MINU-466333 format. One record per residue (C-alpha): residue in three letters; x, y, z. Coordinates in nm, 2 decimals, m for minus. Example, Ala and Ser with C-alpha at 12.3 -4.5 7.8 and 13.67 -1.06 7.14 Angstrom:
<sites>
SITE   res       c1       c2       c3
SITE   ALA     1.23    m0.45     0.78
SITE   SER     1.37    m0.11     0.71
</sites>
This chain:
<sites>
SITE   res       c1       c2       c3
SITE   UNK    m1.66    m0.42    m1.04
SITE   UNK    m1.32    m0.51    m0.88
SITE   UNK    m1.07    m0.79    m0.81
SITE   UNK    m1.13    m0.89    m0.45
SITE   UNK    m0.92    m1.05    m0.18
SITE   UNK    m1.15    m1.13     0.12
SITE   UNK    m1.05    m1.25     0.46
SITE   UNK    m1.34    m1.48     0.56
SITE   UNK    m1.45    m1.62     0.90
SITE   UNK    m1.54    m1.98     0.80
SITE   UNK    m1.29    m2.26     0.83
SITE   UNK    m1.16    m2.38     0.49
SITE   UNK    m1.26    m2.06     0.32
SITE   UNK    m1.06    m1.80     0.52
SITE   UNK    m0.91    m1.65     0.21
SITE   UNK    m1.13    m1.60    m0.09
SITE   UNK    m1.03    m1.43    m0.42
SITE   UNK    m1.21    m1.32    m0.73
SITE   UNK    m1.09    m1.13    m1.03
SITE   UNK    m1.20    m0.91    m1.32
SITE   UNK    m1.03    m0.67    m1.56
SITE   UNK    m1.15    m0.34    m1.40
SITE   UNK    m0.80    m0.26    m1.26
SITE   UNK    m0.96    m0.20    m0.92
SITE   UNK    m0.84    m0.41    m0.62
SITE   UNK    m1.05    m0.44    m0.30
SITE   UNK    m0.93    m0.59     0.03
SITE   UNK    m1.22    m0.71     0.24
SITE   UNK    m1.27    m0.84     0.59
SITE   UNK    m1.56    m1.07     0.64
SITE   UNK    m1.71    m0.95     0.31
SITE   UNK    m1.69    m0.58     0.39
SITE   UNK    m1.46    m0.34     0.20
SITE   UNK    m1.17    m0.23     0.41
SITE   UNK    m0.93    m0.09     0.15
SITE   UNK    m0.98    m0.01    m0.22
SITE   UNK    m0.71     0.07    m0.47
SITE   UNK    m0.85     0.23    m0.78
SITE   UNK    m0.72     0.19    m1.14
SITE   UNK    m0.50     0.52    m1.09
SITE   UNK    m0.33     0.37    m0.78
SITE   UNK    m0.52     0.60    m0.54
SITE   UNK    m0.61     0.44    m0.20
SITE   UNK    m0.95     0.46    m0.04
SITE   UNK    m1.06     0.34     0.30
SITE   UNK    m1.40     0.19     0.40
SITE   UNK    m1.72     0.09     0.22
SITE   UNK    m1.76     0.43     0.05
SITE   UNK    m1.40     0.52     0.01
SITE   UNK    m1.26     0.87     0.01
SITE   UNK    m0.94     0.87    m0.20
SITE   UNK    m0.63     1.06    m0.13
SITE   UNK    m0.44     1.24    m0.40
SITE   UNK    m0.07     1.23    m0.51
SITE   UNK     0.14     1.37    m0.23
SITE   UNK    m0.10     1.28     0.05
SITE   UNK    m0.07     1.03     0.33
SITE   UNK    m0.35     0.85     0.53
SITE   UNK    m0.33     0.97     0.89
SITE   UNK    m0.52     0.89     1.21
SITE   UNK    m0.85     1.06     1.26
SITE   UNK    m1.18     1.07     1.08
SITE   UNK    m1.37     0.75     1.02
SITE   UNK    m1.35     0.45     0.78
SITE   UNK    m1.58     0.62     0.54
SITE   UNK    m1.42     0.95     0.57
SITE   UNK    m1.05     0.91     0.66
SITE   UNK    m0.82     1.20     0.72
SITE   UNK    m0.56     1.28     0.46
SITE   UNK    m0.25     1.50     0.51
SITE   UNK    m0.05     1.66     0.23
SITE   UNK     0.31     1.55     0.25
SITE   UNK     0.54     1.85     0.31
SITE   UNK     0.28     2.05     0.50
SITE   UNK     0.49     2.22     0.77
SITE   UNK     0.80     2.05     0.64
SITE   UNK     1.14     2.19     0.60
SITE   UNK     1.40     2.15     0.33
SITE   UNK     1.76     2.25     0.42
SITE   UNK     2.01     2.33     0.14
SITE   UNK     2.38     2.41     0.21
SITE   UNK     2.57     2.65    m0.01
SITE   UNK     2.95     2.63     0.02
SITE   UNK     3.23     2.83    m0.13
SITE   UNK     3.60     2.78    m0.07
SITE   UNK     3.71     3.09    m0.27
SITE   UNK     3.78     3.44    m0.14
SITE   UNK     3.48     3.66    m0.23
SITE   UNK     3.56     4.03    m0.21
SITE   UNK     3.23     4.23    m0.17
SITE   UNK     3.25     4.60    m0.26
SITE   UNK     2.90     4.65    m0.41
SITE   UNK     2.62     4.79    m0.21
SITE   UNK     2.27     4.63    m0.23
SITE   UNK     2.07     4.60    m0.45
SITE   UNK     2.38     4.51    m0.66
SITE   UNK     2.45     4.14    m0.58
SITE   UNK     2.77     3.93    m0.54
SITE   UNK     2.71     3.56    m0.58
SITE   UNK     2.82     3.30    m0.33
SITE   UNK     2.86     2.93    m0.42
SITE   UNK     2.67     2.76    m0.69
SITE   UNK     2.31     2.79    m0.77
SITE   UNK     2.08     2.49    m0.68
SITE   UNK     1.74     2.36    m0.75
SITE   UNK     1.47     2.35    m0.47
SITE   UNK     1.09     2.33    m0.44
SITE   UNK     0.96     2.65    m0.28
SITE   UNK     0.63     2.61    m0.09
SITE   UNK     0.33     2.83    m0.18
SITE   UNK     0.32     2.96     0.18
SITE   UNK     0.59     2.98     0.45
SITE   UNK     0.94     3.13     0.49
SITE   UNK     1.29     3.11     0.36
SITE   UNK     1.56     3.17     0.62
SITE   UNK     1.93     3.15     0.68
SITE   UNK     1.96     2.86     0.94
SITE   UNK     2.33     2.87     0.99
SITE   UNK     2.65     3.06     0.88
SITE   UNK     3.00     2.93     0.91
SITE   UNK     3.30     3.12     0.77
SITE   UNK     3.54     3.41     0.81
SITE   UNK     3.45     3.77     0.73
SITE   UNK     3.76     3.99     0.69
SITE   UNK     3.72     4.37     0.72
SITE   UNK     3.80     4.59     0.42
SITE   UNK     3.98     4.93     0.43
SITE   UNK     3.77     5.22     0.55
SITE   UNK     3.74     5.21     0.93
SITE   UNK     3.36     5.21     0.93
SITE   UNK     3.31     4.84     1.01
SITE   UNK     3.11     4.63     0.78
SITE   UNK     2.77     4.49     0.76
SITE   UNK     2.64     4.21     0.52
SITE   UNK     2.31     4.21     0.34
SITE   UNK     2.22     3.86     0.24
SITE   UNK     1.96     3.74    m0.01
SITE   UNK     1.87     3.50    m0.28
SITE   UNK     1.84     3.55    m0.65
SITE   UNK     1.57     3.37    m0.87
SITE   UNK     1.60     3.43    m1.25
SITE   UNK     1.68     3.81    m1.26
SITE   UNK     1.51     3.91    m0.93
SITE   UNK     1.68     3.96    m0.59
SITE   UNK     1.49     3.88    m0.27
SITE   UNK     1.68     4.02     0.05
SITE   UNK     1.65     3.87     0.39
SITE   UNK     1.68     4.20     0.58
SITE   UNK     1.52     4.46     0.35
SITE   UNK     1.35     4.73     0.54
SITE   UNK     1.21     5.09     0.51
SITE   UNK     1.38     5.34     0.74
SITE   UNK     1.20     5.67     0.76
SITE   UNK     1.06     5.64     0.41
SITE   UNK     1.39     5.51     0.26
SITE   UNK     1.43     5.16     0.12
SITE   UNK     1.72     5.02     0.32
SITE   UNK     1.93     4.70     0.30
SITE   UNK     1.99     4.63     0.66
SITE   UNK     2.29     4.43     0.80
SITE   UNK     2.24     4.08     0.92
SITE   UNK     2.59     4.06     1.06
SITE   UNK     2.82     4.34     1.16
SITE   UNK     3.19     4.29     1.19
SITE   UNK     3.35     4.48     1.48
SITE   UNK     3.68     4.48     1.30
SITE   UNK     3.77     4.83     1.18
SITE   UNK     4.09     4.75     0.99
SITE   UNK     4.17     4.50     0.71
SITE   UNK     4.40     4.30     0.94
SITE   UNK     4.11     4.18     1.15
SITE   UNK     3.83     3.93     1.09
SITE   UNK     3.53     3.78     1.26
SITE   UNK     3.49     3.40     1.26
SITE   UNK     3.15     3.22     1.27
SITE   UNK     3.09     2.86     1.34
SITE   UNK     2.71     2.82     1.27
SITE   UNK     2.53     3.09     1.44
SITE   UNK     2.50     3.46     1.33
SITE   UNK     2.61     3.70     1.59
SITE   UNK     2.73     4.05     1.58
SITE   UNK     3.03     4.24     1.72
SITE   UNK     2.86     4.58     1.74
SITE   UNK     2.57     4.64     1.97
SITE   UNK     2.39     4.30     1.92
SITE   UNK     2.07     4.42     2.10
SITE   UNK     2.02     4.67     1.82
SITE   UNK     2.18     4.52     1.51
SITE   UNK     2.15     4.15     1.53
SITE   UNK     1.87     4.06     1.29
SITE   UNK     1.70     3.74     1.18
SITE   UNK     1.74     3.65     0.82
SITE   UNK     1.39     3.56     0.70
SITE   UNK     1.19     3.61     0.38
SITE   UNK     0.82     3.57     0.39
SITE   UNK     0.74     3.39     0.07
SITE   UNK     0.39     3.53     0.01
SITE   UNK     0.47     3.88     0.13
SITE   UNK     0.76     3.91    m0.11
SITE   UNK     0.58     3.73    m0.40
SITE   UNK     0.87     3.47    m0.42
SITE   UNK     0.82     3.23    m0.71
SITE   UNK     0.70     2.89    m0.58
SITE   UNK     0.75     2.53    m0.71
SITE   UNK     1.07     2.41    m0.85
SITE   UNK     1.32     2.71    m0.88
SITE   UNK     1.68     2.76    m0.95
SITE   UNK     1.81     2.97    m0.64
SITE   UNK     2.14     3.16    m0.61
SITE   UNK     2.27     3.28    m0.27
SITE   UNK     2.38     3.65    m0.28
SITE   UNK     2.54     3.90    m0.06
SITE   UNK     2.61     4.28    m0.07
SITE   UNK     2.72     4.57     0.14
SITE   UNK     2.45     4.71     0.36
SITE   UNK     2.32     5.06     0.30
SITE   UNK     2.25     5.13     0.67
SITE   UNK     2.58     5.24     0.82
SITE   UNK     2.87     4.99     0.85
SITE   UNK     2.93     5.02     0.48
SITE   UNK     3.29     4.91     0.44
SITE   UNK     3.38     4.64     0.19
SITE   UNK     3.46     4.30     0.32
SITE   UNK     3.58     3.96     0.21
SITE   UNK     3.43     3.62     0.27
SITE   UNK     3.77     3.43     0.32
SITE   UNK     3.68     3.09     0.19
SITE   UNK     4.04     2.99     0.12
SITE   UNK     4.10     3.00     0.50
SITE   UNK     3.76     2.88     0.63
SITE   UNK     3.51     2.75     0.38
SITE   UNK     3.20     2.97     0.36
SITE   UNK     2.91     2.75     0.46
SITE   UNK     2.55     2.88     0.45
SITE   UNK     2.24     2.67     0.55
SITE   UNK     1.93     2.79     0.36
SITE   UNK     1.60     2.66     0.51
SITE   UNK     1.27     2.64     0.30
SITE   UNK     0.98     2.61     0.54
SITE   UNK     0.63     2.52     0.44
SITE   UNK     0.34     2.67     0.63
SITE   UNK     0.12     2.41     0.80
</sites>
């Protein structure tokens, strides 16, 4: 049965209570079940309650006997910031990674995208005179997932997400939150997005490390993230598909 709290309609007996040892609690109005909490703590609505599960919220819609439940986090976004106040010299080409900042724990949704939401910091051009491009990615366990990986004429290519227009190591590009590019932005400005399902990215709670490398598509000079001058600050966004 159940322990019952009933809001009655008769003067003097407006609130009635009865109890048992079932662990089930019913809230009634005029003797009709309105809300039931079962022994596991799940909440049901109506006379024939439909119970939600862990991680679900009761939302508008449906009926008393068949309410609408929504999974918490559906379409939700988690934003994690990676910061590094050291100077990071990047001379290796992708897929060889250079780490940025410390690793962190995050819950990766089963479907959706991971993207770089913001970048603030200073990129100093290395010697070479070819300009530089940065290939960004994340590392989970021993596997790298790159934001701008592509295939150019049959060749696997690590494309640049940002291109510095500085051609000497005395120059630099400064960013304050948004990625942009100093060389032909219409062609080379790229979104930094990883499709979780398309790239078979592990889901659930994972330890993630931000990585960067030289691009393999032109603009292959080395570069330095000058964190001692301006802290490198990267916002990583984990977006669940709704």
